[in-house]
C-alpha positions in Angstrom: 82.9 118.5 115.9 85.3 120.3 117.4 86.1 123.2 115.2 90.3 123.0 114.4 92.2 124.9 116.6 93.4 128.3 115.1 96.6 128.9 116.8 97.9 132.4 118.0 101.7 132.8 116.5 102.3 135.8 117.9 101.4 138.8 119.7 102.5 142.0 118.5 103.2 145.0 120.4 101.8 148.1 118.2 102.8 151.7 118.7 101.3 154.9 117.7 102.9 158.1 118.0 101.2 161.6 117.6 102.6 164.4 117.2 101.1 167.6 118.2 100.7 170.5 115.6 102.4 174.0 116.0 105.6 175.3 117.1 106.2 173.8 120.6 107.2 170.1 119.7 105.4 168.5 123.4 106.9 165.1 124.0 105.2 161.9 121.6 102.3 159.9 123.4 102.8 156.5 122.7 99.6 154.0 123.3 100.2 150.2 123.3 97.5 147.7 122.5 97.7 143.9 121.6 97.2 142.2 118.1 96.1 138.7 117.9 97.7 137.2 114.6 95.8 134.3 114.2 96.7 131.4 111.2 95.8 127.8 110.1 98.5 125.6 109.1 97.6 122.8 106.6 99.8 119.9 105.8 100.6 119.8 102.1 102.2 116.5 99.8 104.8 117.8 97.1 105.3 116.4 93.7 108.1 114.1 94.0 109.9 116.1 91.8 110.0 119.0 94.1 110.6 116.9 96.9 113.9 118.4 96.9 113.3 121.7 96.1 114.2 125.4 98.0 110.4 126.7 98.5 109.6 129.8 100.0 106.4 131.0 101.1 105.3 133.3 98.1 106.5 129.8 95.7 102.6 128.5 97.4 98.8 129.7 96.3 96.4 128.6 98.8 92.5 128.9 97.7 89.5 128.6 100.4 86.3 128.3 98.2 88.3 129.5 94.9 89.9 132.9 96.8 93.3 133.3 97.8 94.7 133.3 100.9 98.0 135.0 102.3 100.4 132.3 102.8 102.8 133.3 105.4 105.2 131.0 106.2 105.8 127.4 104.8 108.5 124.6 105.7 109.1 121.1 105.7 107.3 119.5 108.5 110.2 118.9 112.0 106.9 117.9 114.4 107.0 114.1 115.6 103.4 112.8 113.7 100.8 111.4 115.5 99.7 108.3 114.3 96.5 106.1 114.9 95.9 102.6 113.8 91.9 102.0 113.3 91.0 98.5 113.6 87.2 98.9 112.7 86.2 95.0 113.6 82.7 95.8 111.8 83.6 97.5 108.7 86.9 94.8 108.3 86.0 91.1 108.1 88.4 89.0 110.0 90.4 88.1 106.4 91.4 91.9 105.7 92.3 92.2 109.6 94.4 89.6 109.7 96.2 90.9 106.8 96.1 93.6 107.1 97.5 93.7 111.2 100.1 91.0 110.4 101.5 93.6 107.3 101.5 97.2 109.5 103.0 94.9 112.6 106.1 94.1 110.0 106.8 97.7 110.1 106.1 98.7 113.6 109.4 100.4 113.2 108.4 103.0 110.2 106.0 103.3 111.9 107.3 104.8 115.2 110.3 106.3 113.7 107.3 108.9 112.5 105.7 109.3 116.4 103.6 108.4 118.7 101.8 105.5 117.7 98.7 104.9 119.5 95.9 101.4 118.7 92.4 101.6 118.9 89.8 98.7 118.4 86.1 99.3 117.3 84.1 96.1 117.5 81.6 98.3 117.6 82.4 100.5 120.1 86.1 102.0 119.9 88.8 101.3 122.7 91.9 102.2 123.2 94.5 98.7 123.4 97.9 100.2 122.9 98.2 103.7 124.8 100.7 106.3 122.3 104.3 104.8 122.8 107.4 105.3 120.4 108.9 101.7 120.9 108.3 99.5 118.4 108.2 96.1 120.3 105.0 97.1 121.9 103.7 98.3 118.8 104.6 95.1 117.0 103.5 92.7 120.1 100.1 94.6 120.0 99.2 94.1 116.8 100.4 90.2 116.5 98.1 89.8 119.2 95.0 91.0 117.3 96.1 89.3 114.4 96.1 85.8 116.1 92.7 86.9 116.9 91.4 87.4 113.5 93.1 84.4 112.3 91.3 82.3 114.1 87.9 83.9 113.7 88.6 83.7 110.0 89.0 80.1 110.4 86.4 79.3 112.2 84.1 81.4 110.3 81.6 78.8 108.0 82.3 79.6 104.4 80.4 81.9 102.5 79.5 83.8 105.9 79.8 87.8 106.5 79.8 89.7 103.8 79.3 93.6 104.0 78.0 95.9 106.3 74.4 97.3 105.9 74.1 100.9 105.4 72.9 101.3 108.8 76.2 99.9 110.3 78.9 101.5 107.7 76.9 105.0 109.3 77.0 104.2 112.6 80.8 102.7 112.6 81.9 105.4 111.0 79.9 108.3 113.2 81.7 106.0 115.7 85.1 106.8 114.8 84.9 110.9 113.7 83.4 110.9 117.2 86.3 109.2 118.8 89.2 111.5 116.6 87.0 114.4 117.5 87.7 114.0 121.1 91.4 113.8 121.0 93.3 117.0 120.7 96.7 116.3 118.2 99.6 118.7 117.5 101.0 118.7 114.5 100.7 116.5 111.4 98.4 113.9 112.4 98.0 110.1 110.5 94.9 107.7 110.9 95.9 103.9 109.4 91.7 102.6 109.0 91.5 99.2 108.7 88.6 98.5 106.7 87.4 96.7 104.0 85.1 98.5 101.3 81.8 98.1 100.9 79.7 96.3 97.7 77.6 99.4 96.8 76.1 100.2 93.2 76.9 101.5 90.4 75.3 105.1 91.3 77.4 104.8 94.8 80.5 103.9 93.3 80.1 106.9 90.9 79.2 109.4 93.3 82.2 108.4 95.8 84.4 108.5 92.5 83.0 112.0 91.4 83.5 113.2 95.1 80.6 115.7 94.7 78.1 115.8 98.0 75.2 114.2 97.4 71.5 116.2 96.2 69.9 118.2 99.1 67.0 115.6 100.3 68.7 112.5 99.2 68.3 108.9 101.5 71.0 108.1 103.6 73.4 105.9 102.0 76.4 104.1 102.3 78.2 106.8 100.0 76.7 109.7 101.2 78.2 108.9 105.2 81.5 107.8 103.3 81.7 111.2 101.6 80.4 113.0 105.0 83.0 111.1 106.6 86.1 112.3 104.5 84.9 115.9 104.3 85.3 116.0 108.7 88.5 114.1 108.4 89.9 116.9 106.3 88.2 119.1 108.4 90.2 117.9 111.1 93.5 117.5 109.3 94.2 113.9 109.6 95.6 112.3 106.9 94.0 109.2 106.0 95.1 105.5 104.9 92.7 102.9 104.7 94.6 99.5 104.7 92.7 96.8 103.0 95.1 94.4 102.7 94.6 91.5 99.4 95.2 88.5 99.2 98.1 87.0 97.4 100.9 89.3 95.9 99.8 92.4 93.5 101.6 90.5 90.9 104.7 90.8 88.5 105.5 94.7 88.3 105.8 96.0 84.5 109.1 96.5 82.8 109.0 100.0 81.5 111.7 100.7 79.2 114.8 101.0 81.0 118.2 101.9 80.3 119.1 98.5 79.0 116.5 99.0 76.3 118.1 102.6 75.0 121.5 100.5 75.2 120.4 98.3 72.9 118.6 100.6 70.4 121.6 103.0 70.6 124.0 100.1 69.6 121.8 99.1 67.0 122.6 99.3 63.3 120.3 102.4 62.0 120.2 104.7 59.1 121.0 107.3 61.6 124.7 106.8 62.2 125.8 110.8 63.1 123.6 110.9 66.6 125.8 110.2 70.0 127.1 106.7 71.1 125.6 104.5 73.6 125.6 104.8 76.9 126.5 101.7 79.1 123.4 101.6 81.7 123.6 101.8 85.3 122.8 100.1 88.1 118.4 99.4 87.4 116.7 101.4 89.4 114.1 99.0 91.9 110.3 99.2 90.7 108.0 101.6 92.3 104.5 100.8 93.8 102.6 101.5 90.6 104.7 99.5 89.0 102.4 96.5 90.0 99.2 95.6 88.5 97.6 95.0 91.9 98.4 98.3 92.9 97.5 99.7 89.7 94.1 97.9 90.2 93.3 99.4 93.3 92.3 103.1 91.9 89.5 101.3 89.9 88.3 98.5 92.2 84.2 99.4 93.1 84.4 97.9 96.1 87.1 99.9 97.2 85.8 103.5 96.1 84.6 104.4 99.8 88.3 104.1 100.9 89.3 105.8 98.4 87.4 109.1 99.0 88.2 108.9 102.5 92.3 108.8 101.1 92.0 111.4 98.2 89.9 113.9 100.4 92.6 113.9 102.9 95.6 113.6 101.2 96.5 109.8 101.7 96.1 106.3 99.9 95.0 103.5 99.8 97.1 100.4 100.9 96.8 97.7 99.5 99.7 95.7 99.8 103.2 95.8 101.7 105.3 97.0 99.0 103.7 100.3 98.8 104.2 100.7 102.6 108.0 101.7 102.1 107.5 104.8 99.4 104.7 105.9 101.8 107.0 106.0 105.1 109.3 107.7 103.0 106.9 110.4 101.2 105.1 111.8 105.3 108.2 113.1 106.6 109.0 115.3 103.2 105.7 116.8 103.8 105.5 120.2 104.2 103.4 122.7 106.8 102.2 126.2 104.9 99.9 128.7 107.0 97.7 130.7 106.0 96.0 133.9 107.5 92.6 133.3 109.0 89.7 136.2 108.1 88.7 138.4 110.5 85.4 137.0 111.0 84.5 134.5 113.2 84.4 131.1 112.1 81.1 130.0 110.0 81.1 126.4 111.6 81.0 125.3 107.4 83.2 123.2 105.5 84.9 124.6 103.0 87.1 123.8 99.9 90.5 124.2 99.8 93.3 123.9 97.5 96.9 124.2 97.9 99.2 125.1 94.7 102.7 126.2 93.0 101.8 127.7 90.1 105.8 129.1 89.5 106.3 125.5 89.6 103.3 124.4 87.3 102.5 122.0 90.0 99.4 121.1 92.6 100.1 119.8 95.8 98.3 117.2 97.1 95.9 118.8 100.3 92.8 118.0 102.4 90.0 118.8 100.6 88.4 120.6 103.2 88.4 122.8 105.5 86.4 124.1 108.7 
């Protein structure tokens, strides 16, 4: 596994002046050398109420293994994204592959607005079917071709055929994914759209994934442990993982929260309080957020999706099950921030370390990868 690159941001010329003691002052002697100031960049997602806030480095608190690291810089993301659409035809059945590819094809323009888009397929070995491009037509065409092949496979499959891959197959495919990503060296923000199904796991494995804790030492290798391991490695590599498992049917009717019309009606109704403020006419109703849809809410509790949630939550990503989630995602990704923290003088030990990013003065916590190396 490749250790994430720590950028050398500057080389400072250090000058020391030594004045000789005594009455006769002599010209100062100058010594020069180079000092490497090493920093690591961390991509974070801010709470929605801070999307337009003017923040400074001292607004952020970065904790590595619970210990604070000095934040030297913090600024909104300006570099283009590296986007990889990775379709695993072992982890994703043909129905999920078809629905997910059609959905992503419909957002080819938004994908390429983020940055370069590459499409790869693992079936079972990964290979690139579309090299990095910013041309939405090529992205849409490639995904449409893949979706047609998945549709034919879905329609020809006998009823009842298929099912979840075995634990060994899951481990093998996740290892291939990690090896494929380790061979890449992207700079700047990077997003992995992973087309895959969930997995039918027993309740103990689901609880392990939802808890996020590492399996006890000596535990047998399981599918849950493989997903946890992959999620930590992907976080340490800096990938924002967006599992895509588009569900059949729609997300349901959005809930109707108590809105301005209700408040107006309540304010205009007779009551025992006659000295309150007058009712205000309602403005235009706002569009429902993805979490207003019951199908989207169910993605956070569906046991079969626990492996995908583990990948997403550990990397500050999100599980996509419905098309209605994508506009909000494409609006949020460009608003992320990059935070730079100082690296310790000691050489990297190669271990994974826990990571948390907070904004104490704002009483908020940013979403960030939970692990770094």
